[in-house]
C-alpha positions in Angstrom: -19.5 -15.6 -3.7 -16.6 -14.0 -2.4 -16.3 -10.6 -2.9 -13.0 -8.9 -4.2 -12.2 -5.4 -2.9 -9.5 -3.3 -4.4 -8.2 -0.9 -1.9 -5.9 2.5 -1.9 -8.1 4.0 -5.4 -6.1 6.9 -6.1 -8.1 8.3 -9.6 -11.3 7.5 -11.8 -9.1 5.4 -14.3 -8.0 3.1 -12.0 -11.7 3.0 -10.3 -13.1 2.3 -13.8 -10.8 -0.9 -14.6 -11.1 -2.4 -11.3 -14.8 -2.2 -11.7 -13.7 -3.6 -15.3 -12.3 -6.4 -13.9 -14.3 -7.3 -11.8 -14.1 -5.7 -8.5 -17.3 -5.5 -6.3 -15.6 -3.0 -3.3 -13.2 -0.1 -3.7 -11.5 1.2 -0.8 -10.6 5.1 -0.5 -7.8 5.4 1.9 -8.4 9.0 4.0 -5.5 7.9 6.5 -2.9 10.8 5.8 0.5 8.8 6.1 -0.9 6.3 3.7 0.9 6.5 0.4 -2.5 5.6 -1.2 -4.0 8.6 1.2 -6.5 10.8 -1.1 -8.6 13.8 0.0 -12.6 14.3 0.0 -12.3 16.2 -2.9 -10.7 14.0 -5.3 -12.8 10.6 -3.6 -16.2 13.1 -4.8 -14.7 13.1 -7.8 -14.0 9.3 -8.4 -17.3 8.4 -6.7 -19.4 10.7 -9.4 -18.2 8.6 -12.1 -18.7 5.5 -10.7 -21.9 2.9 -11.2 -24.2 3.3 -8.2 -24.4 -0.6 -8.1 -20.3 -0.7 -7.0 -19.9 -0.2 -3.2 -17.1 2.3 -2.2 -15.8 1.8 1.6 -13.8 4.6 3.5 -10.7 3.6 5.0 -10.1 5.5 8.9 -7.4 5.4 11.3 -8.4 6.3 15.3 -10.5 9.0 13.4 -13.1 10.7 15.4 -16.5 9.0 14.9 -18.1 12.2 14.1 -15.8 12.9 11.4 -16.4 9.1 10.0 -20.2 9.3 9.8 -19.7 12.9 7.9 -17.5 11.6 5.2 -19.2 8.7 4.8 -22.7 10.3 4.5 -21.2 13.2 2.3 -19.2 10.4 -0.2 -22.4 7.8 -0.3 -19.9 5.4 1.1 -21.4 1.7 1.7 -19.5 0.6 4.7 -16.3 2.5 7.0 -13.0 0.3 7.9 -12.0 0.9 11.0 -8.4 0.3 10.6 -6.7 1.6 14.1 -6.9 1.1 17.6 -11.0 1.7 17.6 -12.3 0.9 21.0 -16.0 -0.7 20.6 -17.0 1.6 22.0 -16.2 4.0 19.2 -17.0 1.2 16.9 -20.4 1.4 18.3 -21.0 4.7 18.0 -19.8 4.7 14.4 -22.4 1.7 14.1 -25.1 3.8 14.6 -25.4 4.9 11.0 -23.0 3.2 9.4 -21.9 -0.2 8.5 -18.6 -0.8 10.1 -15.8 -3.5 9.0 -13.2 -3.3 12.3 -9.6 -4.4 11.2 -7.1 -6.1 12.9 -3.4 -6.7 12.2 -3.2 -10.4 13.1 -0.2 -12.6 14.4 -0.8 -16.5 15.0 -1.5 -15.8 19.2 -4.4 -13.6 18.4 -7.7 -14.3 20.3 -11.0 -15.0 18.3 -12.7 -14.1 21.4 -11.4 -10.6 20.5 -14.1 -10.4 17.7 -17.1 -10.7 20.7 -16.0 -7.6 22.0 -17.3 -5.6 18.7 -20.9 -6.4 18.3 -22.0 -4.0 16.2 -19.2 -4.2 13.4 -20.1 -6.3 10.1 -17.1 -8.1 9.5 -13.6 -8.0 10.4 -10.9 -7.3 8.2 -7.6 -9.6 9.0 -4.1 -8.3 8.3 -0.9 -8.9 8.7 0.8 -7.3 11.8 3.5 -5.0 11.8 4.5 -2.6 14.2 3.8 0.8 14.1 2.0 0.2 10.1 -1.7 0.4 10.1 -2.4 -2.1 7.0 -0.3 -1.9 3.4 2.4 -3.9 4.8 2.6 -6.8 1.8 3.1 -9.2 4.5 0.9 -12.5 4.5 -1.6 -13.0 7.3 -2.0 -15.6 9.4 -4.1 -18.0 7.4 -5.1 -20.4 9.9 -6.4 -18.0 12.3 -8.5 -16.0 9.9 -10.2 -20.3 8.6 -11.0 -20.4 12.4 -12.8 -16.9 12.5 -14.2 -17.4 9.1 -16.4 -20.0 10.5 -18.4 -18.1 12.7 -17.8 -14.6 11.5 -17.5 -12.3 7.7 -13.7 -12.2 7.2 -12.2 -10.1 4.8 -8.6 -11.4 4.2 -6.1 -9.2 3.6 -2.3 -8.5 3.9 -0.1 -10.2 1.1 -2.1 -11.4 -1.3 -1.3 -11.8 -4.9 -2.1 -13.3 -8.1 -0.1 -16.5 -7.1 -1.5 -17.3 -3.5 -5.5 -16.1 -3.6 -6.8 -19.0 -5.2 -4.5 -20.7 -2.3 -6.3 -18.0 0.4 -9.9 -18.6 -0.9 -9.9 -22.2 -0.7 -8.6 -22.4 2.6 -9.8 -19.8 4.5 -13.1 -19.1 2.4 -13.7 -15.8 3.7 -16.1 -13.0 3.1 -14.1 -10.9 0.8 -10.5 -10.4 -0.2 -8.6 -7.0 0.0 -6.0 -6.0 -2.1 -3.4 -3.1 -2.7 0.3 -3.4 -3.1 0.1 -6.5 -5.0 -1.7 -4.9 -8.1 0.0 -1.6 -8.4 2.6 -0.8 -10.4 3.8 2.1 -7.9 2.1 3.1 -4.6 -1.6 5.1 -5.3 -1.4 3.6 -9.2 -3.3 0.4 -10.2 -1.7 -2.1 -12.4 -5.1 -2.9 -14.8 -3.3 -6.3 -15.8 -2.3 -7.5 -12.3 -6.5 -6.7 -11.1 -7.9 -8.5 -13.9 -5.7 -11.7 -13.1 -6.5 -11.0 -9.2 -9.9 -11.6 -9.8 -9.4 -14.0 -12.0 -8.0 -16.0 -9.5 -10.2 -15.6 -6.9 -13.1 -17.1 -8.9 -10.9 -20.2 -9.6 -10.4 -20.6 -5.9 -13.9 -20.4 -5.5 -14.6 -23.3 -8.1 -12.3 -25.6 -6.6 
């Protein structure tokens, strides 16, 4: 089953609606420059209202490993998604106590051997490349690169996915998971509950074909 991660959750109503829509994972973005930034206190309030079976992921950009580990432990997060320029050594350090997903901004000339430098990462998130921006660009990732990577790695496909194209993305790439934020929003940080339902339905449709 392709897992669905709804990222950029900022309030309990959206979190519960995402779960009701069929999302498997929810993302809390702790990167302060993100329009979907959430602080520790608000994330804790939301986490307490969620069923235990729902997995939550913390998104971090170039944060100190000790801070990442401490916050994930405090909030009982399932995984840390490292979305910055973290080195293999940093990923290895965080992975000592946490499940780690390493994100990459992928262009057509992305070298898949780069993934081998991060053996401690349990999955790799492929997002669209955009200078100066760590995710949330709304641009489409190169699916061919992702498809080839998915043959030997757990790939979480992000970047420009929406109701219109996610079924095709699932069929072509066969990812471990898909990740969406901006295309299921009415405005940055506020989810459109109808779009979330449609998105999950389209993921399942793509799986069936």
